[in-house]
C-alpha positions in Angstrom: -20.8 7.3 -17.9 -22.9 4.3 -19.2 -26.6 3.4 -18.6 -28.3 0.1 -18.8 -31.6 -1.4 -17.9 -30.7 -4.8 -17.1 -27.9 -7.5 -17.5 -29.3 -10.2 -19.9 -28.9 -13.3 -18.1 -30.2 -17.0 -17.8 -31.2 -17.2 -14.0 -31.1 -21.0 -14.2 -27.8 -22.3 -12.5 -26.1 -25.2 -14.2 -24.4 -26.3 -11.0 -27.2 -28.1 -9.3 -27.6 -28.6 -5.5 -25.0 -30.3 -3.6 -26.1 -33.3 -1.5 -24.3 -35.3 1.4 -22.9 -34.0 4.6 -22.2 -30.3 5.2 -18.4 -31.0 4.9 -18.8 -33.0 1.7 -21.2 -30.2 0.2 -18.6 -27.6 1.2 -15.7 -29.5 -0.4 -17.7 -30.0 -3.7 -18.5 -26.6 -3.9 -15.3 -25.2 -3.2 -13.7 -27.7 -5.7 -16.4 -26.5 -8.5 -15.8 -22.7 -7.5 -11.6 -22.9 -7.4 -11.2 -22.9 -11.2 -13.8 -20.0 -11.4 -12.0 -18.0 -8.8 -8.6 -18.6 -10.6 -10.0 -17.3 -13.8 -11.4 -14.3 -12.2 -8.0 -13.6 -10.5 -6.3 -14.0 -13.7 -8.5 -11.3 -15.5 -8.7 -8.8 -12.5 -6.0 -6.5 -13.5 -7.2 -6.3 -17.0 -10.7 -5.3 -16.0 -9.5 -2.6 -13.8 -7.5 -1.4 -16.9 -10.8 -1.3 -19.1 -13.2 -0.6 -16.5 -15.0 -3.7 -17.7 -18.4 -4.8 -15.5 -17.6 -8.4 -16.1 -21.3 -10.0 -16.2 -20.0 -13.2 -17.5 -17.8 -13.5 -14.4 -20.7 -13.1 -12.2 -22.8 -15.6 -14.2 -19.9 -17.9 -13.9 -20.2 -17.6 -10.2 -23.9 -18.0 -10.1 -23.7 -21.1 -12.4 -21.0 -22.8 -10.1 -23.3 -22.3 -6.9 -21.5 -19.3 -5.1 -24.6 -17.0 -4.9 -26.9 -20.0 -3.7 -24.0 -21.6 -1.2 -26.4 -20.9 1.8 -29.7 -21.8 0.4 -30.9 -25.0 1.5 -30.8 -28.1 -0.8 -34.4 -28.5 -1.2 -34.5 -25.1 -3.0 -31.6 -25.6 -5.2 -28.5 -24.5 -3.2 -25.8 -26.0 -1.3 -26.9 -25.6 2.1 -23.6 -24.6 3.5 -23.5 -22.9 7.2 -22.2 -19.3 7.8 -18.7 -20.3 8.6 -18.4 -22.5 5.5 -19.9 -19.7 3.3 -17.5 -17.0 4.8 -14.5 -19.1 3.7 -15.6 -18.6 0.0 -16.4 -15.0 0.6 -12.6 -14.7 1.3 -11.8 -16.9 -1.6 -13.7 -14.6 -4.0 -12.1 -11.3 -2.2 -8.7 -12.7 -2.9 -9.6 -13.3 -6.5 -11.2 -10.0 -7.0 -12.6 -7.9 -4.1 -14.7 -6.0 -6.9 -16.9 -9.1 -7.2 -17.0 -9.8 -3.7 -18.2 -6.2 -2.9 -20.5 -6.4 -6.1 -22.2 -9.3 -4.6 -22.6 -7.7 -0.9 -26.3 -7.0 -1.3 -27.1 -10.5 -2.5 -25.4 -12.1 0.4 -27.1 -9.7 3.0 -30.4 -10.2 1.5 -30.0 -13.8 1.5 -29.2 -14.0 5.3 -32.3 -11.8 5.8 -34.4 -14.3 4.1 -32.7 -17.2 6.0 -33.5 -15.6 9.4 -37.1 -14.7 8.3 -40.1 -16.8 9.7 -41.6 -19.3 7.2 -43.8 -17.8 4.6 -44.6 -18.2 0.9 -42.2 -15.0 0.4 -39.4 -16.6 2.2 -39.8 -19.9 0.0 -40.1 -17.7 -3.1 -37.0 -16.0 -2.4 -35.0 -19.1 -1.5 -36.3 -20.6 -4.6 -35.2 -17.6 -6.6 -31.9 -17.6 -5.6 -31.4 -21.4 -5.8 -32.4 -20.8 -9.4 -29.7 -18.4 -10.0 -31.1 -14.9 -9.5 -28.6 -12.2 -8.1 -29.8 -9.3 -5.8 -28.5 -5.8 -5.9 -29.3 -2.9 -3.6 -30.6 0.7 -4.0 -30.7 2.0 -0.2 -28.6 5.0 0.2 -29.4 8.5 -0.8 -27.3 11.7 -1.2 -27.9 13.8 1.7 -30.5 11.6 3.4 -30.6 11.4 7.3 -30.9 8.1 9.3 -34.0 6.7 9.2 -35.4 8.8 6.3 -35.9 8.4 2.7 -36.8 10.5 -0.5 -37.8 7.2 -2.3 -41.6 6.9 -2.3 -43.9 4.1 -2.8 -47.5 5.4 -3.6 -50.6 4.1 -5.4 -51.7 5.8 -8.7 -55.1 6.5 -9.8 -55.5 2.8 -10.9 -54.4 1.3 -7.6 -51.0 0.4 -8.9 -48.0 0.7 -6.3 -45.5 3.1 -8.0 -41.9 3.6 -6.8 -40.0 7.0 -7.4 -36.8 8.1 -6.2 -32.9 8.1 -6.7 -30.3 6.2 -4.9 -26.7 6.3 -4.9 -24.2 3.7 -3.8 -26.2 0.9 -5.6 -23.6 -1.6 -5.4 -24.0 -4.6 -7.5 -27.5 -3.5 -9.3 -25.7 -3.6 -12.8 -25.0 -7.2 -12.1 -28.3 -8.2 -10.4 -31.6 -9.3 -11.6 -33.5 -7.9 -8.7 -32.9 -4.9 -6.8 -33.7 -4.1 -2.8 -34.9 -0.8 -2.3 -35.7 1.1 0.8 -38.4 3.5 0.7 -41.2 5.1 2.5 -45.0 4.4 2.0 -47.8 6.7 2.1 -48.2 6.6 5.8 -44.6 7.6 6.1 -43.5 4.3 7.4 -39.9 2.9 6.4 -40.5 -0.2 4.3 -38.3 -2.4 1.9 -39.4 -3.3 -1.8 -37.9 -5.7 -4.4 -38.3 -4.9 -8.2 -36.8 -6.5 -11.2 -33.9 -4.8 -12.6 -35.4 -4.8 -16.0 -38.6 -3.3 -14.9 -39.9 -0.5 -17.0 -38.7 2.9 -15.2 -35.7 1.4 -13.8 -32.3 3.3 -14.9 -29.0 2.0 -13.8 -26.0 4.5 -14.0 -22.4 3.3 -13.9 -21.3 6.8 -12.6 -19.3 5.6 -9.6 -16.2 7.5 -9.6 -14.1 6.1 -6.4 -10.5 5.5 -7.1 -10.9 1.9 -5.8 -13.7 -0.8 -5.8 -14.5 0.6 -9.4 -16.0 -2.2 -10.8 -18.7 -2.8 -7.9 -21.2 -1.0 -10.3 -21.9 1.4 -7.1 -23.3 4.1 -9.2 -27.1 5.8 -9.3 -30.1 4.0 -9.7 -33.2 5.8 -10.7 -36.9 4.9 -10.2 -39.5 6.8 -12.4 -43.1 5.2 -12.0 -41.8 1.6 -11.5 -44.6 -0.7 -11.1 -44.4 -2.7 -7.8 -45.9 -6.1 -7.0 -47.7 -6.0 -3.6 -46.1 -9.3 -2.8 -42.5 -7.5 -2.9 -43.3 -5.0 -0.4 -42.0 -5.7 3.1 -43.0 -3.7 6.2 -39.6 -5.0 7.9 -37.3 -2.1 7.0 -33.8 -2.6 6.0 -30.6 -2.1 8.3 -32.8 -1.0 11.4 -30.1 -2.2 13.9 -32.6 -4.3 16.1 -30.9 -7.5 15.2 -27.8 -9.0 13.7 -29.0 -9.6 10.2 -30.8 -6.4 10.1 -27.8 -4.1 11.3 -24.2 -3.5 10.9 -22.8 -6.6 12.6 -23.9 -8.6 9.4 -23.2 -5.9 6.8 -19.9 -5.3 8.2 -19.2 -9.0 7.6 -18.9 -9.0 4.0 -16.4 -6.0 4.2 -14.3 -7.8 6.6 -14.2 -11.1 4.8 -13.4 -9.1 1.6 -10.6 -7.1 3.3 -9.3 -10.4 4.7 -9.2 -11.7 0.9 -7.5 -8.7 -0.2 -4.8 -9.5 2.2 -4.3 -12.9 0.8 -4.1 -11.5 -2.7 -1.5 -9.1 -1.3 0.7 -12.0 -0.2 0.0 -14.0 -3.5 0.9 -11.1 -5.5 4.0 -10.1 -3.6 5.4 -13.9 -3.7 4.9 -14.1 -7.5 6.6 -10.7 -8.0 9.5 -11.5 -6.0 10.0 -15.2 -7.5 9.8 -13.4 -10.9 12.4 -10.8 -10.4 15.8 -11.6 -12.3 17.5 -8.3 -11.3 18.3 -7.0 -8.0 19.4 -3.5 -6.6 23.2 -2.7 -6.6 23.0 -2.3 -2.9 20.8 -5.3 -2.2 21.8 -7.9 0.4 21.4 -10.8 -2.2 22.2 -12.1 -5.4 18.4 -12.2 -6.5 15.5 -10.7 -4.7 14.2 -14.2 -3.8 17.7 -14.5 -1.8 17.6 -10.9 -0.3 17.1 -11.3 3.5 15.6 -7.7 3.6 13.3 -8.6 0.9 12.2 -11.9 2.5 11.6 -10.1 5.9 9.2 -7.8 4.0 7.3 -10.6 2.6 7.3 -12.1 5.9 5.8 -9.3 7.6 3.1 -8.9 4.9 2.3 -12.7 5.3 1.8 -12.3 9.1 -0.3 -9.2 8.5 -2.5 -11.1 6.2 -2.7 -13.9 8.7 -3.6 -11.7 11.6 -6.3 -9.9 9.4 -7.6 -13.5 8.6 -7.5 -14.7 12.1 -9.7 -11.5 13.3 -12.3 -12.5 10.8 -12.5 -16.1 11.7 -12.7 -15.3 15.4 -16.2 -13.5 14.8 -17.6 -15.9 12.6 -18.7 -18.3 15.4 -20.3 -15.5 17.3 -22.3 -14.1 14.1 -23.4 -17.7 13.1 -24.5 -18.5 16.5 -26.7 -15.5 16.8 -28.0 -16.0 13.3 -29.1 -19.3 14.2 -30.8 -18.1 17.4 -32.2 -15.1 15.4 -33.9 -17.5 12.8 -35.2 -19.6 15.7 -36.6 -16.7 17.5 -38.3 -15.5 14.6 -40.3 -18.8 14.3 -41.3 -18.8 18.2 -41.0 -15.1 19.0 -38.0 -14.9 21.2 -35.9 -12.0 20.9 -32.1 -12.1 21.4 -31.0 -10.1 24.7 -29.5 -6.7 24.3 -26.4 -8.0 26.2 -25.8 -10.6 23.7 -26.3 -8.2 20.8 -24.2 -5.7 22.3 -21.3 -8.4 22.4 -21.3 -9.3 18.9 -21.3 -5.7 17.7 -18.3 -5.0 20.0 -16.6 -7.9 18.7 -17.2 -7.2 15.1 -16.2 -3.3 15.3 -12.9 -4.7 17.2 -12.4 -7.1 14.2 -13.0 -4.2 11.9 -10.3 -2.1 13.5 -7.7 -5.0 13.1 -8.5 -6.3 9.8 -8.9 -2.9 8.2 -5.7 -1.5 9.5 -3.7 -4.5 8.8 -4.5 -4.9 5.2 -4.1 -1.3 4.6 -0.8 -1.6 6.0 0.5 -4.5 4.1 -0.8 -3.4 0.7 1.0 -0.2 0.9 4.2 -2.0 2.5 4.9 -4.8 0.3 6.0 -2.2 -2.5 9.2 -2.0 -0.6 10.3 -5.5 -2.3 10.4 -4.0 -5.6 11.4 -1.0 -7.7 9.8 0.6 -10.6 8.3 -2.5 -12.2 6.2 -2.8 -9.0 4.4 0.1 -9.7 3.8 -0.7 -13.5 0.2 0.4 -14.6 0.0 -3.1 -16.5 0.3 -4.8 -13.4 -2.3 -2.7 -11.4 -1.1 -3.8 -7.9 -2.0 -0.6 -6.5 -5.5 -1.9 -6.8 -5.2 -3.8 -3.5 -4.6 -0.7 -1.5 -7.0 1.3 -3.3 -9.9 -1.3 -3.0 -9.0 -1.8 0.8 -8.9 2.1 1.2 -12.4 2.5 -0.3 -13.8 -0.5 1.7 -12.4 0.8 4.8 -13.9 4.3 4.1 -17.5 2.9 4.0 -17.5 2.6 7.9 -14.8 5.2 9.0 -12.7 3.5 11.4 -12.4 6.7 13.8 -16.1 6.4 14.5 -16.1 2.8 15.3 -13.1 3.3 17.5 -15.0 6.0 19.5 -17.7 3.6 20.0 -15.4 0.9 21.4 -13.9 3.3 23.7 -17.1 4.6 24.9 -18.2 0.8 25.5 -15.1 0.3 27.5 -15.0 3.2 29.6 -18.7 4.2 30.1 -20.6 0.9 29.1 -22.4 2.7 26.3 -24.0 0.4 24.2 -22.4 0.1 20.7 -24.4 2.1 18.0 -26.0 -0.8 15.7 -27.8 1.4 13.1 -26.0 2.7 9.8 -27.8 3.9 6.9 -26.0 7.3 5.9 -22.7 7.1 3.8 -20.3 9.1 2.0 
C-alpha cells in the first residue's frame, strides 16, 4: 500500500484550443491524441506488471487535450460534441482501460458542469479544466446506504468549513488535481464538495486490491479536518437519479465506452498474436496459425463480438446527447425533461449494458482458443482484458439491471435511476 498527498503536475495544457468547425476540431484533436494513445497502449502490459500508476501518461492526455475535449473553445477546450468525445473515450479504452476508467469522474464532472446553468462557478470549472485540471472522486463509502453519508461538512469554532470522512472506490483521485466528494452538511442535507487533492488533511491510499482495473487508483481517500472553500460547495447532490447527468444513464456511459474499447483491444491483440505465430499445433488445420481456418474462425467471431459491442454503444449515444442538450437548455429556462423520456433513455442504456458487457467478456475469454501456452504468458498480460472487463461489469451487476428491464417490459415499472451503493 502506498500513500500520497497529491501528484505534482503543471495544470496548464500545452495543446491549446482547437478552432474551426466541429468536424475539423475533432479531426485535429484525434490526430494529436493518436500518438499518445499508441504510446499508452505500448506500455499497458508493463504498467500492469509493475503496478505503476502512470501520472505522466495522464499528463500527456491532458497536454494533448483529451480531458478538455468537451470544454468550449472560449474556455480553452476543443468544444467537441458528446458523440465525438465518446469516440475518443473508446480510443482510450482500447489503449488502456485503466486510464479510461481513472478519468471517469473527470468526464462525469465535466458533463455536470456543461449542463448546469450559467454561473461564476460554472465558468470557473470550465476554465480550470480548459487549463488542464483533472478531477477525481470520493463518493462511495463502505457500508453506506442509498442517500446516506458518513462524511460530514461542519463549521469549526472559527467559522471555517471542515470536511471529515473516509471514502472507498475513489477512482482516479491519485491522478487528480481536484476531488469531488459527497457529504452531508450540518442540517443533514446531502451536498457535493470539491477540494484540491493537495489540501492539508487529504490522504490518498493506493489500496485497491481488485484483480482487474488495478491501475485506476480506486482506493481509499481520508479527509481529516480538511478546510473547504464555501465556493466549492454545491447543494446539487451527486448521482440523485433525477436527470440524465445526475444518474446512472450518464454514469454508465463511461463504463460502456471503456468496455467497447476493451473489445477493440481484444481484436487488436488477437490479430497481432496470430500474425506473429510461426509454430502451429500438430493437429492444426493449417501450416501456420494465420492460415488455419479454425483459428481464423475464432478471430472472426471475436471481431464480430467487438463490432456488436461498439454498435450497441453507438446506438445509445444520440439518445444521451439529445437529452443532455435538452437538460442544459432546461436548466437555463426552468424546463424539466418528461419522466417518460428519462425512462426511455435509461432503458436503452441498461439494454446496451447487457449487450456490451456480455459480448466483451465472452470475446476476452474466447480469443485464447487461437493460441497455446504462449498466449497465457505473464509477460504479455493478455488476461488483463478479461480481468478489466469483468471488474467493470461488476460495478453495476448485470443481474439487477436485467431484472429492472424485465420489470419494465412486463409490468411497466419505471427503471431505477439512482445508484450509490457498490461493492
